C-alpha positions in Angstrom: 152.4 67.3 139.2 149.1 66.0 140.7 147.6 65.9 137.3 150.5 64.0 135.8 150.4 61.5 138.6 146.6 61.1 138.2 147.0 60.5 134.4 149.7 57.8 135.0 147.5 56.2 137.6 144.4 56.1 135.4 146.4 54.7 132.5 148.0 52.0 134.7 144.7 51.1 136.4 142.8 50.7 133.2 145.5 48.6 131.5 145.9 46.5 134.7 142.1 45.9 134.8 142.0 45.0 131.1 144.8 42.5 131.3 143.3 41.1 134.6 140.2 40.1 132.6 142.3 38.0 130.2 144.4 36.6 133.1 141.5 35.5 135.4 139.4 33.9 132.7 142.5 32.0 131.4 143.2 30.7 134.9 139.5 29.8 135.4 139.7 27.6 132.2 143.0 26.1 133.3 145.1 27.8 130.6 148.7 28.6 131.7 149.8 32.2 132.0 153.5 32.7 131.6 153.7 36.5 132.1 151.4 39.3 133.4 153.0 42.6 132.5 152.0 46.1 133.2 153.9 48.2 130.7 156.4 47.4 128.0 160.2 47.5 127.7 162.8 47.0 130.4 161.4 45.3 133.5 161.5 47.4 136.6 160.1 44.9 139.0 159.0 41.3 138.8 157.8 38.5 141.1 156.7 34.9 140.4 153.2 34.2 141.6 152.4 30.5 141.3 153.7 29.7 137.8 153.2 33.3 136.5 155.8 36.0 136.3 154.1 39.3 137.3 156.1 42.4 136.3 156.1 46.1 135.9 157.9 47.5 132.9 159.3 51.0 132.1 156.8 52.1 129.5 153.3 52.3 131.1 151.3 52.9 127.9 150.2 49.3 127.6 150.5 45.8 129.0 150.1 42.1 128.0 149.3 38.6 129.3 151.5 35.9 127.7 149.7 32.6 127.6 151.2 29.2 127.3 151.1 27.9 123.7 149.5 30.9 122.1 150.8 29.7 118.7 150.2 26.1 117.6 154.0 25.5 116.9 155.2 27.2 120.1 157.3 25.2 122.5 155.7 24.8 126.0 158.3 25.7 128.7 158.6 24.2 132.1 156.7 24.0 134.5 153.7 24.1 132.0 152.4 21.1 130.0 150.3 20.6 126.9 147.2 20.6 129.2 147.9 24.3 129.8 148.2 25.2 126.1 146.0 28.0 124.8 146.1 26.9 121.1 144.9 23.4 122.0 141.7 24.6 123.7 138.4 24.7 121.8 137.7 27.9 119.9 134.9 29.0 122.2 137.3 28.9 125.2 139.9 31.0 123.3 137.3 33.4 122.3 136.1 33.9 125.9 139.7 34.6 127.1 140.3 37.1 124.3 137.0 38.9 124.9 137.4 39.1 128.6 139.7 42.1 128.6 137.3 44.5 126.7 134.3 43.1 128.6 136.1 43.8 131.9 136.7 47.4 130.8 133.0 47.8 130.1 132.1 46.2 133.4 134.5 48.6 135.2 132.7 51.6 133.6 129.5 50.3 135.1 131.1 49.6 138.6 132.6 53.1 138.8 129.3 54.8 137.9 127.5 52.5 140.3 129.8 53.4 143.2 129.7 57.1 142.4 125.9 57.2 142.3 125.6 55.2 145.5 128.0 57.5 147.5 127.2 60.8 146.0 123.7 60.4 144.6 122.9 61.3 141.0 122.7 64.9 139.6 119.7 65.1 137.4 118.2 67.8 135.2 114.4 67.7 135.5 112.4 68.5 132.4 111.6 72.0 133.6 111.9 75.0 131.3 114.3 77.7 132.4 115.5 80.2 129.7 113.5 80.7 126.5 115.7 82.2 123.7 114.3 85.2 121.9 113.2 84.6 118.3 113.0 80.8 118.8 110.0 78.6 118.2 109.5 78.3 121.9 109.3 82.1 122.3 106.3 82.2 119.8 104.5 79.4 121.7 102.5 79.2 125.0 105.6 77.6 126.7 106.7 79.6 129.7 109.7 79.5 132.1 108.9 77.1 135.0 106.8 74.8 132.9 107.4 71.1 133.5 107.2 69.0 130.3 105.2 65.9 130.9 105.1 64.3 127.5 106.0 64.9 123.8 103.6 63.4 121.2 102.2 61.2 123.9 105.7 59.9 125.0 106.3 60.5 128.7 109.3 62.7 129.6 111.1 62.0 132.9 114.4 63.9 132.4 115.7 66.9 130.4 117.8 64.7 128.1 114.6 63.2 126.7 113.5 66.6 125.3 116.4 67.5 122.9 116.8 63.8 121.9 113.1 63.5 120.9 113.1 66.8 119.0 116.3 65.9 117.1 114.7 62.6 116.0 111.5 64.3 115.1 113.4 66.9 113.0 111.1 69.6 111.7 107.7 68.0 112.3 105.4 69.6 114.9 105.6 68.2 118.4 102.7 68.1 120.8 103.7 69.3 124.3 101.8 68.4 127.5 103.1 70.7 130.3 102.1 71.8 133.8 103.3 74.8 135.9 103.6 74.2 139.7 100.7 71.9 139.9 98.4 73.9 137.6 96.0 72.2 135.1 97.6 70.6 132.1 98.2 72.6 129.0 98.5 71.1 125.5 99.9 72.8 122.4 102.1 72.2 119.4 105.6 73.6 118.7 107.4 73.2 115.3 111.2 72.9 115.8 113.5 74.9 113.6 117.2 74.5 112.6 119.1 76.5 115.2 122.8 77.4 115.2 125.2 78.0 118.0 128.8 77.9 119.1 131.8 79.3 117.1 134.8 78.0 115.2 135.3 74.2 115.5 132.5 74.1 118.1 129.9 75.6 115.8 126.8 73.4 115.3 123.4 73.4 113.6 120.5 71.2 114.7 116.8 70.9 115.3 115.6 72.6 118.4 112.9 74.9 119.9 115.3 77.3 121.8 115.0 76.4 125.5 117.4 75.8 128.3 116.8 73.8 131.5 116.0 75.5 134.8 118.8 73.7 136.8 119.9 70.5 138.4 118.7 68.5 141.4 120.7 66.0 143.5 118.9 62.7 144.2 120.0 60.1 146.7 120.0 56.5 145.4 119.8 53.2 147.2 122.4 50.5 146.5 120.1 48.8 144.0 118.9 52.1 142.4 122.6 53.1 142.0 123.3 49.8 140.2 120.5 50.6 137.7 121.5 54.2 137.3 125.2 53.2 136.8 124.2 50.7 134.2 122.2 53.3 132.4 125.1 55.8 132.6 127.6 53.2 131.3 125.2 52.4 128.4 124.9 56.1 127.5 128.7 56.2 127.4 128.8 53.2 125.0 126.2 54.8 122.8 128.2 58.1 122.8 131.4 56.3 121.8 129.7 54.3 119.1 128.1 57.4 117.7 131.5 59.2 117.7 133.1 56.3 115.8 130.3 56.2 113.3 130.5 59.9 112.7 134.3 59.6 112.3 134.2 56.7 109.8 131.3 58.3 107.8 133.1 61.6 107.5 130.6 63.6 109.5 133.3 64.1 112.1 136.8 65.5 111.2 139.9 63.4 111.8 141.2 66.4 113.6 139.0 65.4 116.5 141.0 62.2 117.0 143.1 62.4 120.2 145.8 60.3 121.8 147.6 59.8 125.1 148.6 63.4 125.3 145.0 64.6 125.0 143.8 62.0 127.5 146.5 63.0 130.0 145.5 66.7 129.6 141.8 65.9 130.3 142.7 63.6 133.2 144.9 66.3 134.7 142.0 68.9 134.5 139.5 66.5 136.0 141.8 65.6 138.8 141.7 69.3 139.8 137.9 69.1 140.0 137.9 66.3 142.6 137.9 62.6 142.9 134.3 62.1 141.7 135.0 64.0 138.4 138.2 61.9 137.9 136.4 58.6 138.5 133.6 59.5 136.1 136.2 60.3 133.4 138.0 57.1 134.2 134.7 55.2 133.6 134.3 56.9 130.2 137.9 56.1 129.2 137.4 52.5 130.4 134.3 52.2 128.2 136.2 53.7 125.3 139.0 51.3 125.8 136.6 48.4 125.8 134.8 49.5 122.7 138.0 50.2 120.7 139.4 46.8 121.6 136.3 45.1 120.3 136.7 46.7 116.8 137.4 43.9 114.2 140.9 45.2 113.5 143.6 42.6 113.5 146.1 43.1 116.4 143.3 44.3 118.6 141.2 41.8 120.6 138.3 42.4 118.2 140.4 41.1 115.3 141.2 37.9 117.2 137.5 37.5 118.1 136.7 37.8 114.5 139.1 35.0 113.5 137.9 32.8 116.3 134.2 33.5 115.4 135.0 32.4 111.8 136.7 29.3 113.2 133.6 28.5 115.2 131.4 29.1 112.1 133.4 27.1 109.6 134.8 24.6 112.1 138.4 25.2 111.0 140.9 28.0 111.8 141.6 30.8 109.4 144.8 29.9 107.6 147.8 31.2 109.5 149.2 33.0 106.4 146.0 35.1 106.1 146.0 35.8 109.8 149.6 37.0 109.6 149.0 39.3 106.7 145.8 40.7 108.4 147.8 41.3 111.6 150.5 43.2 109.6 147.8 45.4 108.0 146.2 46.0 111.4 149.5 47.0 112.8 150.1 49.6 110.1 146.6 50.9 110.7 147.2 51.3 114.4 150.6 52.9 113.9 149.1 55.4 111.4 146.2 56.1 113.8 148.7 56.7 116.7 150.8 59.1 114.5 147.6 61.0 113.6 146.4 61.2 117.2 149.8 62.4 118.4 150.0 65.0 115.6 146.6 66.3 116.6 147.6 66.4 120.2 150.7 68.5 119.5 148.7 70.9 117.3 146.2 71.4 120.1 148.9 72.1 122.6 150.5 74.8 120.5 147.3 76.3 119.0 
């Protein structure tokens, strides 16, 4: 039950924050907001705040902000006027309002990581060699357990993640290691990576490596400013991870079976809630970044599709014909419905397999 409540809270919080971005920027620009809704369907609770009806609806898997005069031919209801109309504003203002939701999700990912690192410090994996796998390139080299890697091909190494990333990019070419062991003199030697395999079943992988594992993690306290920088770096890593996953999916390198929907997210949130608040908040940051990136995709119906149309309007100084926008929106809707069906099917298969 705790996991279910945590999943509902995370969904609601991220949707609220996304729509809050649209709402606040619209109000800053003087655009009227008729409705701010958390959820769809029958209204469970509503209250008028200023001229905006704020409501909570029965289906919590979404939300919306209804702006005054979103369509050019839309009637403007009382107590709003033409000065509050969204469609009568310059294209750059409309673009900012549309982009505010995804941008706020990305900013939330940063803020959550910032706060976590400031309160708890940051768990880091130093570039210190732990286990060396038998039969690997590292086992046939002068590298020893306890060695700290200082540089690779002259590039300084400050954390463990730099090591596999550099080796993958370098592929099978020799890498010059500069290492030290507990303050001893520096040692320099070359290791040629090899294609190594691991995992099993769907988690099986093959990649360039030298066959080493880290010695362990250390916890480092961070100041407020240091936590801000570390949080920004962590959020940027999340964005890169998400973009890489999307690129692999659309290029065919990643199977469509990996696509997950609300059921998978609810499962993962439930599991992380059992690990504690810090784990749950870090996952929330990742989902928020994911929500922001997905909404920026140039798919009609999503914010990214509207940004595309508004960008074209700014470029050609006239709006994209309404008929073209409507057809594109319909195609985008079919795409999203198909994606949701695929994601739900994959979630059900995972549950019963």
